[in-house]
C-alpha positions as YAML, in Angstrom:
chain: A
units: angstrom
residues:
- id: 1
  name: UNK
  ca: [-26.21, -10.18, 7.34]
- id: 2
  name: UNK
  ca: [-27.73, -11.87, 4.31]
- id: 3
  name: UNK
  ca: [-30.14, -14.79, 4.43]
- id: 4
  name: UNK
  ca: [-29.03, -17.83, 2.47]
- id: 5
  name: UNK
  ca: [-31.22, -20.47, 0.82]
- id: 6
  name: UNK
  ca: [-31.36, -22.47, 4.03]
- id: 7
  name: UNK
  ca: [-32.78, -19.47, 5.90]
- id: 8
  name: UNK
  ca: [-29.65, -19.03, 8.01]
- id: 9
  name: UNK
  ca: [-27.96, -15.68, 8.15]
- id: 10
  name: UNK
  ca: [-24.56, -15.43, 6.47]
- id: 11
  name: UNK
  ca: [-22.07, -12.62, 6.91]
- id: 12
  name: UNK
  ca: [-22.24, -10.15, 4.02]
- id: 13
  name: UNK
  ca: [-19.30, -10.50, 1.67]
- id: 14
  name: UNK
  ca: [-17.00, -7.53, 1.21]
- id: 15
  name: UNK
  ca: [-17.53, -6.06, -2.26]
- id: 16
  name: UNK
  ca: [-14.78, -6.62, -4.78]
- id: 17
  name: UNK
  ca: [-13.14, -3.29, -5.47]
- id: 18
  name: UNK
  ca: [-11.06, -2.48, -8.52]
- id: 19
  name: UNK
  ca: [-7.32, -2.19, -8.28]
- id: 20
  name: UNK
  ca: [-5.74, 1.15, -7.48]
- id: 21
  name: UNK
  ca: [-2.80, 2.68, -9.37]
- id: 22
  name: UNK
  ca: [-0.13, 3.84, -6.92]
- id: 23
  name: UNK
  ca: [3.02, 5.78, -7.77]
- id: 24
  name: UNK
  ca: [6.10, 5.19, -5.62]
- id: 25
  name: UNK
  ca: [8.63, 8.02, -5.98]
- id: 26
  name: UNK
  ca: [12.25, 8.25, -4.85]
- id: 27
  name: UNK
  ca: [14.73, 10.93, -5.95]
- id: 28
  name: UNK
  ca: [12.68, 11.89, -9.01]
- id: 29
  name: UNK
  ca: [12.27, 8.28, -10.16]
- id: 30
  name: UNK
  ca: [8.63, 7.16, -10.28]
- id: 31
  name: UNK
  ca: [7.40, 3.57, -10.46]
- id: 32
  name: UNK
  ca: [3.71, 2.78, -10.98]
- id: 33
  name: UNK
  ca: [1.94, -0.29, -9.62]
- id: 34
  name: UNK
  ca: [-1.61, -1.61, -10.03]
- id: 35
  name: UNK
  ca: [-2.50, -3.04, -6.65]
- id: 36
  name: UNK
  ca: [-5.45, -4.80, -5.04]
- id: 37
  name: UNK
  ca: [-7.10, -2.42, -2.58]
- id: 38
  name: UNK
  ca: [-7.67, -4.88, 0.26]
- id: 39
  name: UNK
  ca: [-4.16, -6.41, 0.49]
- id: 40
  name: UNK
  ca: [-1.62, -5.16, 3.02]
- id: 41
  name: UNK
  ca: [0.41, -2.28, 1.63]
- id: 42
  name: UNK
  ca: [3.56, -3.89, 3.06]
- id: 43
  name: UNK
  ca: [3.50, -6.45, 0.23]
- id: 44
  name: UNK
  ca: [3.68, -3.64, -2.34]
- id: 45
  name: UNK
  ca: [6.46, -1.83, -0.49]
- id: 46
  name: UNK
  ca: [8.51, -5.03, -0.19]
- id: 47
  name: UNK
  ca: [8.07, -5.66, -3.93]
- id: 48
  name: UNK
  ca: [9.26, -2.12, -4.68]
- id: 49
  name: UNK
  ca: [12.40, -2.66, -2.58]
- id: 50
  name: UNK
  ca: [13.15, -5.94, -4.36]
- id: 51
  name: UNK
  ca: [12.78, -4.29, -7.78]
- id: 52
  name: UNK
  ca: [15.05, -1.39, -6.79]
- id: 53
  name: UNK
  ca: [17.48, -3.71, -4.97]
- id: 54
  name: UNK
  ca: [17.33, -1.73, -1.71]
- id: 55
  name: UNK
  ca: [17.00, -2.95, 1.87]
- id: 56
  name: UNK
  ca: [13.43, -2.56, 3.14]
- id: 57
  name: UNK
  ca: [14.73, -1.52, 6.56]
- id: 58
  name: UNK
  ca: [16.86, 1.29, 5.14]
- id: 59
  name: UNK
  ca: [13.94, 3.40, 3.87]
- id: 60
  name: UNK
  ca: [10.74, 5.00, 5.15]
- id: 61
  name: UNK
  ca: [7.54, 5.21, 3.13]
- id: 62
  name: UNK
  ca: [5.36, 8.31, 3.43]
- id: 63
  name: UNK
  ca: [1.82, 8.95, 2.24]
- id: 64
  name: UNK
  ca: [0.52, 12.52, 2.53]
- id: 65
  name: UNK
  ca: [3.59, 13.37, 4.63]
- id: 66
  name: UNK
  ca: [3.00, 10.66, 7.24]
- id: 67
  name: UNK
  ca: [4.64, 7.29, 7.75]
- id: 68
  name: UNK
  ca: [2.66, 4.42, 6.34]
- id: 69
  name: UNK
  ca: [1.30, 1.84, 8.77]
- id: 70
  name: UNK
  ca: [2.37, -1.25, 6.83]
- id: 71
  name: UNK
  ca: [-0.32, -3.48, 8.34]
- id: 72
  name: UNK
  ca: [-3.04, -1.44, 6.66]
- id: 73
  name: UNK
  ca: [-4.37, -1.64, 3.10]
- id: 74
  name: UNK
  ca: [-5.01, 1.01, 0.44]
- id: 75
  name: UNK
  ca: [-8.67, 1.39, 1.46]
- id: 76
  name: UNK
  ca: [-7.78, 1.95, 5.10]
- id: 77
  name: UNK
  ca: [-5.16, 4.52, 4.11]
- id: 78
  name: UNK
  ca: [-7.71, 6.34, 1.93]
- id: 79
  name: UNK
  ca: [-5.74, 5.87, -1.29]
- id: 80
  name: UNK
  ca: [-7.28, 6.58, -4.68]
- id: 81
  name: UNK
  ca: [-6.01, 6.14, -8.25]
- id: 82
  name: UNK
  ca: [-2.86, 8.14, -8.90]
- id: 83
  name: UNK
  ca: [-1.84, 8.67, -5.27]
- id: 84
  name: UNK
  ca: [1.89, 8.83, -4.56]
- id: 85
  name: UNK
  ca: [4.00, 7.17, -1.88]
- id: 86
  name: UNK
  ca: [7.30, 8.92, -1.18]
- id: 87
  name: UNK
  ca: [10.43, 6.94, -0.28]
- id: 88
  name: UNK
  ca: [12.97, 8.48, 2.10]
- id: 89
  name: UNK
  ca: [16.37, 6.96, 2.81]
- id: 90
  name: UNK
  ca: [17.65, 6.78, 6.38]
- id: 91
  name: UNK
  ca: [20.79, 8.86, 6.86]
- id: 92
  name: UNK
  ca: [23.25, 7.83, 9.53]
- id: 93
  name: UNK
  ca: [26.08, 9.97, 10.82]
- id: 94
  name: UNK
  ca: [26.86, 13.59, 10.35]
- id: 95
  name: UNK
  ca: [29.55, 15.97, 11.11]
...
């Protein structure tokens, strides 16, 4: 808590962090994004799907081999500049 001019305690503001550069890779194709660290990662993943014209529900996003919790942000996921998110397509059927 930080004391304001009036003497009342105010909640400390979260420091502004620089943007992080994230690479999203699918089938050898890499797309780089500069993204604000404290925004939900789902916004970035949805933007990627729109750019690539793919259905968001038809792919899985992995970071360090694990599914990404889309409600989290880059800080919570421990992402740093240059980290890569892998995109995997759902396969249905077989034979």
